[in-house]
C-alpha positions as CSV (number, residue, x, y, z in Angstrom):
1,X,-98.9,241.6,-47.0
2,X,-100.6,243.1,-44.0
3,X,-103.5,245.6,-44.3
4,X,-104.9,246.3,-40.8
5,X,-107.1,248.7,-39.0
6,X,-105.3,249.6,-35.8
7,X,-108.0,248.9,-33.3
8,X,-107.4,247.4,-29.9
9,X,-110.2,245.6,-28.1
10,X,-110.1,245.2,-24.3
11,X,-110.8,241.6,-23.3
12,X,-111.1,240.5,-19.7
13,X,-109.1,237.3,-19.2
14,X,-111.4,234.8,-17.6
15,X,-108.8,232.5,-16.2
16,X,-105.6,234.0,-14.8
17,X,-104.4,230.9,-13.0
18,X,-101.9,228.7,-14.9
19,X,-102.9,225.1,-14.7
20,X,-100.6,222.3,-15.5
21,X,-102.0,220.1,-18.2
22,X,-100.5,217.1,-19.9
23,X,-98.4,218.5,-22.7
24,X,-94.7,218.3,-23.5
25,X,-93.6,218.5,-19.9
26,X,-94.4,222.2,-19.3
27,X,-97.0,224.3,-17.6
28,X,-99.7,225.3,-20.1
29,X,-102.4,227.9,-19.3
30,X,-105.9,226.7,-18.9
31,X,-107.7,228.5,-21.7
32,X,-110.7,226.4,-22.4
33,X,-113.0,228.9,-20.6
34,X,-111.9,231.8,-22.8
35,X,-114.7,232.4,-25.3
36,X,-113.7,232.7,-29.0
37,X,-115.7,232.6,-32.2
38,X,-114.0,231.3,-35.3
39,X,-115.8,232.6,-38.4
40,X,-114.3,230.4,-41.2
41,X,-115.5,231.4,-44.6
42,X,-114.6,229.8,-48.0
43,X,-114.2,232.7,-50.4
44,X,-112.8,230.4,-53.1
45,X,-116.1,228.5,-53.2
46,X,-118.1,231.7,-53.5
47,X,-115.9,233.0,-56.2
48,X,-115.7,229.9,-58.4
49,X,-119.5,229.4,-58.2
50,X,-120.3,232.8,-59.8
51,X,-122.2,232.9,-63.0
52,X,-119.5,233.6,-65.6
53,X,-122.0,234.9,-68.1
54,X,-123.0,237.7,-65.7
55,X,-120.0,238.5,-63.4
56,X,-120.9,242.0,-62.4
57,X,-123.6,241.3,-59.8
58,X,-121.7,238.3,-58.4
59,X,-118.5,240.3,-57.9
60,X,-120.4,243.1,-56.3
61,X,-122.0,240.7,-53.9
62,X,-118.6,239.2,-53.0
63,X,-117.2,242.7,-52.3
64,X,-120.2,243.4,-50.1
65,X,-120.0,240.0,-48.3
66,X,-116.2,240.3,-47.8
67,X,-115.7,244.1,-47.3
68,X,-112.2,243.9,-45.8
69,X,-110.9,240.8,-47.6
70,X,-112.1,241.4,-51.1
71,X,-110.3,244.7,-51.8
72,X,-107.0,243.1,-50.9
73,X,-107.6,239.9,-52.8
74,X,-108.8,241.6,-56.0
75,X,-106.6,244.7,-55.8
76,X,-103.3,243.4,-54.3
77,X,-103.2,239.6,-54.6
78,X,-104.6,239.2,-58.1
79,X,-104.5,242.8,-59.3
80,X,-107.8,242.5,-61.1
81,X,-108.7,246.1,-60.2
82,X,-105.4,247.5,-61.3
83,X,-105.6,248.7,-64.9
84,X,-101.9,248.1,-65.5
85,X,-102.4,244.4,-64.7
86,X,-105.9,244.0,-66.0
87,X,-106.4,246.4,-68.9
88,X,-109.4,244.5,-69.9
89,X,-111.1,245.4,-66.7
90,X,-111.9,243.8,-63.4
91,X,-114.9,241.7,-64.5
92,X,-113.2,240.3,-67.6
93,X,-110.0,239.5,-65.7
94,X,-111.9,237.6,-63.1
95,X,-114.0,235.8,-65.7
96,X,-110.7,234.7,-67.3
97,X,-109.3,233.7,-63.9
98,X,-112.2,231.4,-62.8
99,X,-112.6,229.8,-66.2
100,X,-108.9,229.2,-67.0
101,X,-108.5,225.4,-67.1
102,X,-105.3,225.3,-65.0
103,X,-106.9,227.5,-62.3
104,X,-110.1,225.6,-62.4
105,X,-108.2,222.3,-61.9
106,X,-106.3,223.9,-59.0
107,X,-109.6,225.0,-57.4
108,X,-111.1,221.5,-57.9
109,X,-107.9,219.9,-56.3
110,X,-108.3,222.2,-53.3
111,X,-111.9,221.1,-52.9
112,X,-110.9,217.4,-53.0
113,X,-108.1,217.9,-50.5
114,X,-110.2,220.2,-48.2
115,X,-113.9,219.2,-48.7
116,X,-114.6,220.2,-45.1
117,X,-112.8,222.5,-42.7
118,X,-114.6,221.9,-39.4
119,X,-111.3,220.5,-38.0
120,X,-109.5,223.7,-38.9
121,X,-112.1,225.8,-37.0
122,X,-111.3,223.8,-33.9
123,X,-107.5,224.2,-34.3
124,X,-107.9,227.9,-34.8
125,X,-110.2,228.2,-31.9
126,X,-107.6,226.8,-29.5
127,X,-104.8,229.0,-31.0
128,X,-107.1,232.0,-30.6
129,X,-107.8,231.2,-27.0
130,X,-104.0,231.2,-26.3
131,X,-103.7,234.4,-28.2
132,X,-106.4,236.1,-26.1
133,X,-104.8,234.7,-22.9
134,X,-101.4,236.2,-23.7
135,X,-102.5,239.3,-25.6
136,X,-105.8,240.4,-24.0
137,X,-105.6,243.9,-25.4
138,X,-105.0,242.9,-29.0
139,X,-107.8,242.9,-31.5
140,X,-108.8,239.5,-32.8
141,X,-111.9,239.3,-35.1
142,X,-111.8,235.5,-35.3
143,X,-112.4,235.6,-39.0
144,X,-110.5,233.1,-41.2
145,X,-111.0,233.2,-45.0
146,X,-109.7,230.6,-47.4
147,X,-108.9,231.4,-51.0
148,X,-107.1,230.2,-54.1
149,X,-104.7,232.6,-55.9
150,X,-102.8,230.3,-58.3
151,X,-99.7,230.2,-56.0
152,X,-99.5,234.0,-55.6
153,X,-99.4,234.3,-51.8
154,X,-99.8,231.7,-49.0
155,X,-101.6,234.0,-46.5
156,X,-102.0,237.6,-45.2
157,X,-103.6,239.6,-42.4
158,X,-106.4,242.1,-42.9
159,X,-108.9,244.0,-40.8
160,X,-108.7,243.3,-37.1
161,X,-106.2,240.5,-37.2
162,X,-108.3,238.5,-39.5
163,X,-106.5,235.7,-41.3
164,X,-106.5,234.8,-45.0
165,X,-105.3,231.3,-45.9
166,X,-104.3,230.3,-49.5
167,X,-105.3,226.7,-49.7
168,X,-103.2,226.2,-52.9
169,X,-100.1,226.4,-50.7
170,X,-101.3,223.5,-48.5
171,X,-101.9,220.7,-51.0
172,X,-99.3,218.3,-49.5
173,X,-95.6,217.6,-50.0
174,X,-96.4,215.2,-52.8
175,X,-98.3,217.8,-54.8
176,X,-96.2,218.6,-58.0
177,X,-95.5,222.2,-57.2
178,X,-92.2,222.3,-59.1
179,X,-93.9,221.0,-62.3
180,X,-95.8,224.3,-62.5
181,X,-92.8,226.6,-62.0
182,X,-89.5,224.8,-61.6
183,X,-87.5,228.1,-61.2
184,X,-89.7,229.4,-58.4
185,X,-87.6,229.3,-55.2
186,X,-90.8,229.1,-53.1
187,X,-91.3,225.6,-54.5
188,X,-87.9,224.3,-53.3
189,X,-88.3,220.9,-51.6
190,X,-87.1,222.2,-48.2
191,X,-90.0,224.7,-48.3
192,X,-92.7,222.4,-49.9
193,X,-92.1,220.0,-47.0
194,X,-94.3,222.3,-44.9
195,X,-97.1,222.8,-47.6
196,X,-99.6,220.6,-45.8
197,X,-102.6,220.8,-43.4
198,X,-100.4,220.4,-40.3
199,X,-98.8,223.8,-40.9
200,X,-101.9,225.9,-41.7
201,X,-102.5,227.2,-38.2
202,X,-98.8,227.5,-37.3
203,X,-98.0,229.6,-40.4
204,X,-101.1,231.7,-39.8
205,X,-100.4,232.4,-36.2
206,X,-96.8,233.2,-37.2
207,X,-98.1,236.1,-39.3
208,X,-99.9,237.5,-36.2
209,X,-96.7,237.2,-34.1
210,X,-94.6,238.8,-36.8
211,X,-97.1,241.7,-37.0
212,X,-96.9,242.2,-33.3
213,X,-93.1,242.1,-33.3
214,X,-92.4,244.3,-36.3
215,X,-88.9,244.2,-37.9
216,X,-85.7,243.5,-36.0
217,X,-84.1,246.5,-34.4
218,X,-80.5,246.5,-35.5
219,X,-78.4,245.0,-38.3
220,X,-76.2,242.5,-36.4
221,X,-76.8,238.8,-36.6
222,X,-77.5,238.8,-32.9
223,X,-80.2,241.3,-33.4
224,X,-81.9,239.1,-36.0
225,X,-81.4,235.8,-34.1
226,X,-82.9,237.0,-30.9
227,X,-85.7,238.9,-32.6
228,X,-86.5,235.7,-34.5
229,X,-86.0,233.7,-31.3
230,X,-88.7,235.8,-29.7
231,X,-91.0,235.0,-32.6
232,X,-90.4,231.3,-32.1
233,X,-90.9,231.6,-28.3
234,X,-94.2,233.4,-28.6
235,X,-95.4,231.0,-31.3
236,X,-94.6,228.1,-28.9
237,X,-96.8,229.7,-26.3
238,X,-99.7,230.1,-28.7
239,X,-99.3,226.5,-30.0
240,X,-98.1,224.6,-27.0
241,X,-99.3,221.3,-28.3
242,X,-97.9,221.5,-31.8
243,X,-94.7,219.6,-32.6
244,X,-91.5,221.5,-32.7
245,X,-91.0,220.4,-36.3
246,X,-94.2,222.3,-37.3
247,X,-93.3,225.4,-35.4
248,X,-89.7,225.5,-36.6
249,X,-90.6,224.2,-40.1
250,X,-87.8,221.7,-39.7
251,X,-87.9,218.0,-40.3
252,X,-87.9,215.9,-37.1
253,X,-84.3,214.8,-37.7
254,X,-83.3,218.4,-38.1
255,X,-85.0,219.3,-34.8
256,X,-83.1,216.4,-33.2
257,X,-79.8,217.6,-34.7
258,X,-80.2,221.1,-33.3
259,X,-81.1,219.7,-29.8
260,X,-78.0,217.5,-29.9
261,X,-75.7,220.2,-31.2
262,X,-76.6,223.3,-29.3
263,X,-73.0,223.8,-28.0
264,X,-71.6,223.2,-31.5
265,X,-73.9,225.7,-33.1
266,X,-72.9,228.3,-30.5
267,X,-69.2,227.5,-30.9
268,X,-69.4,227.9,-34.6
269,X,-71.0,231.3,-34.5
270,X,-68.6,232.4,-31.9
271,X,-65.5,231.1,-33.6
272,X,-66.5,232.6,-37.0
273,X,-67.3,235.9,-35.3
274,X,-70.8,235.9,-36.7
275,X,-72.7,237.1,-33.7
276,X,-71.9,240.7,-34.2
277,X,-71.4,240.7,-37.9
278,X,-73.4,243.4,-39.8
279,X,-72.8,241.7,-43.2
280,X,-76.3,240.3,-43.9
281,X,-75.1,238.3,-46.9
282,X,-72.7,236.5,-44.6
283,X,-75.3,235.4,-42.1
284,X,-78.5,235.4,-44.2
285,X,-78.9,231.6,-44.4
286,X,-78.6,231.4,-40.6
287,X,-81.7,233.7,-40.1
288,X,-83.7,233.3,-43.3
289,X,-85.3,230.3,-45.0
290,X,-82.5,228.2,-46.5
291,X,-81.9,224.5,-47.1
292,X,-78.8,224.4,-44.9
293,X,-76.5,226.4,-42.6
294,X,-73.1,227.0,-44.4
295,X,-70.1,225.6,-42.6
296,X,-72.2,223.1,-40.6
297,X,-72.9,219.4,-41.3
298,X,-75.5,218.6,-43.9
299,X,-77.9,217.5,-41.2
300,X,-78.1,221.1,-40.0
301,X,-81.1,223.0,-41.3
302,X,-81.1,226.6,-42.4
303,X,-82.1,229.2,-39.7
304,X,-79.9,227.6,-37.0
305,X,-79.3,231.1,-35.6
306,X,-83.1,231.6,-35.1
307,X,-83.2,228.2,-33.2
308,X,-80.3,229.4,-31.0
309,X,-82.0,232.7,-30.5
310,X,-85.0,230.8,-29.2
311,X,-82.8,229.1,-26.6
312,X,-81.5,232.5,-25.5
313,X,-85.0,233.8,-25.1
314,X,-86.0,230.7,-23.2
315,X,-83.1,231.3,-20.8
316,X,-84.1,234.9,-20.4
317,X,-87.7,234.0,-19.6
318,X,-86.6,231.4,-17.1
319,X,-84.5,234.0,-15.3
320,X,-87.4,236.5,-15.5
321,X,-90.6,234.3,-15.0
322,X,-92.8,237.3,-14.3
323,X,-92.2,238.7,-17.8
324,X,-95.4,238.5,-19.9
325,X,-95.4,238.0,-23.6
326,X,-96.7,241.6,-24.0
327,X,-93.7,242.8,-22.1
328,X,-91.4,240.6,-24.1
329,X,-92.6,242.4,-27.2
330,X,-91.2,245.7,-25.8
331,X,-87.7,244.3,-25.3
332,X,-86.0,245.2,-28.5
333,X,-82.4,245.4,-27.3
334,X,-80.9,242.0,-28.2
335,X,-77.8,242.6,-26.1
336,X,-80.0,243.3,-23.0
337,X,-81.8,239.9,-23.5
338,X,-78.5,238.2,-24.2
339,X,-76.8,239.6,-21.0
340,X,-79.8,239.0,-18.7
341,X,-80.4,235.5,-20.0
342,X,-76.9,234.4,-18.7
343,X,-77.2,231.9,-21.6
344,X,-75.0,228.8,-21.7
345,X,-75.5,226.2,-24.3
346,X,-76.9,223.0,-22.9
347,X,-74.9,220.5,-24.8
């Protein structure tokens, strides 16, 4: 879900010189001098502290205090302002939501797991500095709002690239998600593995990158894999200190397997004639979330094509070092990137 006002804010980059810092053996821009303000607000606390005997004024104040966030949360996430979902009306629906024992328990759990989010403000501040460095003309309000939706949606963008974070999707791998809805594919173990605090900023920044990139241009697997490779490449530049396992949403053994089998992955796609396939169902698990990559060893994660797409984009950027991330956004021809990258699998 992405409801945005299209507004670009010019920002003068204060530091244009790339400084080499200690970090994973690569040059990382010096961004500490770029001013950012993170406005982290806890909507779930304000909502669950309302007087349930007199909801109207409290809800009105929330809508006034969160003018961009509240309409999306109430109208599109919960549907409390939609008469087809809440025929009893907005106020009664929200009274039922905040007083429901299971929802209340979920809220209390979120407060126990996340009693304070000062650390999250610092993590977002650094990510926002890298975002402003690489995308100086893009709007970035710096607002981050947390909420609880009873597992409806993990996050969304609103306003001027403001970020909404559903804390109930970050309660830890050990939280019994599957007990609440065993048939929900979103609670599969390979996905729940990333439902923790380490992934909050990465998943949030991924939404910003996906919004900048838009959908893939083309229906071939190579179109999807290089498009998603661009997403991973940009995310890596915005979170240069984050572990690859977090950015890829792989386990560390899966990251290691990909690094050790780059040539085998390439050979499999080539031999199976998948690169130029337009049958999405045939290559879906190689580019979308999946527990595995069909035809590969069980150690191989899903989305191996995206990982390989990242290697191709890396090769392109190494061959064209003056290309900025803003310019990379405009390169929508996968074949052009493939050809100019002169990609050869490392091993």
